[in-house]
N, C-alpha and C positions, 0 to 999 in steps of 0.2 A: 395622327397621320390621317390623311383623307382616303376615302375609298378608292380602290382601283376600279376603273370603268373601262370595259372593252366593248367597242361597238363594231359591227361588221355589216357589210353590204355584200349580198350574194346574188349573182345573176348568171344565167347561162342562156345560150341561144334558144333552147326550147322552153326553158323556164319551168321545167317539170322536176323530175327526180333529183338531179344533181344539185340544183339550187337548194332544195330543202334538206338534202343529205349533208351538204356543206354547212348550212345554217345550224343544223342539229349538232353536227360534230364540233363546231367552234363553240356553240353554246354550252355543251356538256363539259368540254375540257376547260373552258374559261371559269365556269362555276366551281369546278373541282379545285381550281387554283385560288379561289377567293375573290374573283372579279364580280362586280355588278355587270350584267351583260344584256345587250339589246342587239338583235340582228334584224336588219331589214332585208326582205327578199323582193326581187323583181322577177316576175315570171309570167306564165300564161294567164294568171289571174290578176295581173297588174302589180302595183306596189303594195306590199303588206308590211305592217309594223314599221312604218316610215320613220326614219331618223329625223329628229327635230334639230333646229339650230342649237338648242341647249344640250341635246344629247352629244352633238359633235363637239361643242366647245368644252364640255366637261370630261370627255373621254381621255384616258391615259394611253389607250391603244386603239388605232383605227385600222381595220383590215378590209380590203376589197378582195373578195374571192370571186373573180368573174371570168366568164368566157366570151363576154361581149362588152360593149361600152354601155355602162348603166345610164339611166335617165338621171337628170338633175346632178350631174357630177360636180358642177361648179360650187355646190354647197361645201365641198371639201377643200377648196382653194385656200392655201395658207396653212394648212394642217399637214402634219407628218402622216402619210398613208402608207401602209404596208400592202403593196399589190402582190397577190399570190395567184397561183393557178387554182382553179376550182377543184380539180382532181387531187391536188396536194392537201387541200382542206378536208376533203372527204376521206382521203387515205390515212392522214396522220396529223390531225389538228394539234396533238401534243407537241410533236417536234416543231411545228410551225410556231406555236406560242413560245417554246423554248428559245428559238432563234430570235424572235422579237424581243423577248426578256433580255437575252444576252446583249443584243444590240442596244437596248435602252440603258443597260447598266454601264456601258462604256462611256 
């Protein structure tokens, strides 16, 4: 079986604490579940850990946890993306990933 790969893009209006809190919460929870994970952040310091076309093409789960419209969104055209509230990712990334896994199992 191929590796499970979860990628995420996190961005908020200020691009400070919540962006990075969401990124960390998603990353920690995804790793606990055996995912290979990469999270791009878009914030006050620009785009960090940018997702490549290969990252996007190989992902089994793509999450956008945003409070603004991220830059370069067209990269995700044609892919199934789970758009979630930034605060939900910060508060309970586990339940978020549970819902996505249940959705994919159907």
